[in-house]
N, C-alpha and C positions, 0 to 999 in steps of 0.2 A: 544398683550397687548392693553388695552384701551388707548386712547389718552393721552399722558403725560401732566399733568397740576397740579399745586399746590402741595399738599402732595403726589400725585400719583407718582411724579417723583422720590422722595427719596425712596419710597416704591419699585419701579421698579428697582432702582439701587441696593438696598439691595437684591432683588431677584436674580439679576444677579450675585451678589457676592457670594451668597450661591450656586447657580447652578455651578459657576466657581470652587468653593472649592470642589464640589462633582464631578467635571469632566464632567459636562454635557454641551455640546456645541450645538449651533444651530442658525439658522437665527432668528433675532428678528424684528418683524414689528408692527406697530401700524396703526390703521385706520385714514384716513384723508379725507378732502373733495374730493380728487382725487381718493382714494381707499377705498372702503367700507370693512367692516369685511368679507362679503360674497366673494368679489372679492379676497381679500388676502388669504382667506381659499382655494378658487378654485386654485389660483396660487400655493400654497403649494402642493396640490394634483397633479397638472400638473408637478411639479418638482420632483415628486416621493417621497416625505417625507412620512415615515411610522407612524410618530407621529405629531399631532398637539396639542399644549398646549394653553389652554385659560387662560389668567391672567386677572381677573376682575370680574364683578358682573354676575348675572345669565342671564340677558338680552344678554350679549356678548356671554355667553356660548350657549344659545339657538340658537342665529344666526349662530354660527359655527356648531351646531348640525344639523340645517336645511340643510346646505350644505352637511355635511358628510352622512346624511341619504337619500339624494335625488340624489347625483351623483353616478352613477354606478361604476365609477372608484375608489370610496372612500371606498368601502366595506371592505377592509383590513386595513384601517387607524385607528389607536387608538387615543383616546382623553385623554389628561391629563388636569387637571384643578388645578389652584392655585386661590381659591376664595378670594375676598376682605373682606368677612365677615366669620369669623370661627365659629360664632353661628348660621349661616344660615342652612337651610335644605339641601342646595347644599353641604356645608362642611360635613354635617353628612352622606350624601350618600356615599362620597368617604373616610369618616372616617379619616379626618385630623383636627388638632386642632390649628395649627399655621403655620407660613411661613416654618419653618424648617421641620415639619412633611410632609407638602405638597411637598416641594422640594425633600425630601428623598423618598417619594412615586414614584416620577419620576425616581429616581435612580434604585429603586428595581423592578420597572415595573411589579407589580402584576396586572393581568388583570381580569375583570369581565364583562360579557355581561348583559346589562340592557334593560328594557323595556322603550319605549318612547310613548308619546301620540302625535298625530298629528291632529291639527285643520285644516280642509280642507279650502283652497287648499294646503298651504305650510307653516304652522307654527308648529314648534315642541317644546316641553318642557319636562324637566327632573324632575322637582319637582311637582308642582301643578298649576292648573288654577282655577280662581275663577270667577264665575258668580254672580254678586252682585247687588242688588238694595236697595234703602233707605227705601223701604216698601215691604211687601209681594206682590207677583205677580203670576199670573197664568202662569206656564210654561208647555207647551205640550212637551212630549218626545216620541220618537219612538226608540226601541231598539230590535234587533233580530226580533222576531215576536210579540212583546209586545208594546202596545201604551197606554198612560195614561197622566194624568195631575197632576202636583205638585204645591201646594201652598207654595211658598218659597221666603225668601228675600236673601238667600245665597246658592249657590251650589259650592261645591269644587270637582274638578276632579283630580285624581292622576294617575300616571302610572300604567298600569295594568287595567286601566279604572275602578278604584274604585270611586264611586261617592257618596258624602255625601251631604244630603240636610238638610236645616234648615228652619222651619216654626216659624217665630217670634210670630205670632198670638196665638200659643198654649202655650207660655211661661207665659202669664199672664201680668197684667199691673205692672208698676214699684213698686208701694206700696205693692202689694201682694208678689212680689219677695223679697223685703226688709224684710217683715214680716216673711216669711219662712226662710230667712237667719238669721235673728235676734234671732229666737227661735229654730234654728237648725233643722227645719223641712225638711226632705228629700222628694224630688219629683222625681219620675221616669221620665227618658228622653222620653217624648212622642212627642217631637217637632223635633227630628232628624231622618233621615231615611238613609238607606245604600242600594246600589245596585251595581252590576257589569254588564259590557257589553263588547262585542268586538267591537261595534260601536254604537253610540247613536247620535240622532239629537234633538236639543232643538229649539223650537219656542215659542215666548212670546205672551201672550194674546194681542189681538188688534194690532197684528204685530209690537209691541214695539221693538225698537233696544236697547236691554240691553247689555252693554259691558262685555266682558270676559277679565280678566286681568291675565297676567303671570308676576310675579315679579313686581307688581304695574304698569305694562305697558299695555295699552289697545291694544290687538292684533286682536280682531274681535268683531263682534256684532251679536246678534240673528237676523234671524235664522242662526244657525251653525251646522256642523257636526263634531264629534270627534271620531277617531278610535285609537285602540291600536296596537302598532307594538311591538312584543315580541322579546327580546334579539337581537336587531338590531345594537346595538352600544357597542363597547368594550371600556371601560374606565380604567384608572389607579386608583387603590385604595390603601389605607394604608395597610400595612401588617397585622395589627390587625384585620381588617375586613375580610381578607382572612382566618385567623386562626379561627375566629368565625364561618365563613360559613362552614368550614371543619369539 
């Protein structure tokens, strides 16, 4: 669990009550100045736990994922998630809508193997990473046997290494966009691009250090390399998601 403070304390107590009613028991820990999330996850693996449950935001989840994805002894460990925002992309991935459904998912333990993205050397994410600047910038990329240059102010990378780019300059100025909206004029999307890769490297023009963010947290800056890891993590998902998948 994330460090208990403010409203988090009552929420964590409620989670413990729900889990207790469902007959789910386990060791509960929170990170402190003395013990980081990574160290606590490692200790859980050493103790032989088959399931690690992350209770909190995506940043906490990604830090736990990094340990599970890099430690060889963790290959059979399953990740459960109780997110703190049930409108988030994270909640949608595991198909839970509230505390009760998230806790029930742990009880029924339906598993799904998912893709992860790794930002070299050791940052992993489960939803998306955003490379963003306040203006268009030249971004050189190399993927597989292809090299090129993108003019973009925003690049979004999602698991499976799906890459979406946005070129602000092609949208037109604010008055022209307003005019088209006012009179219902439709315009084809010529400012967005899409590509996929197994591995991709980004370098900014003039060696600029443009930050890449995961869940609003800066985790690296250009130049950077990202690669996809297919079905490397087993997570617990809501039963409805499994029914839809089947």
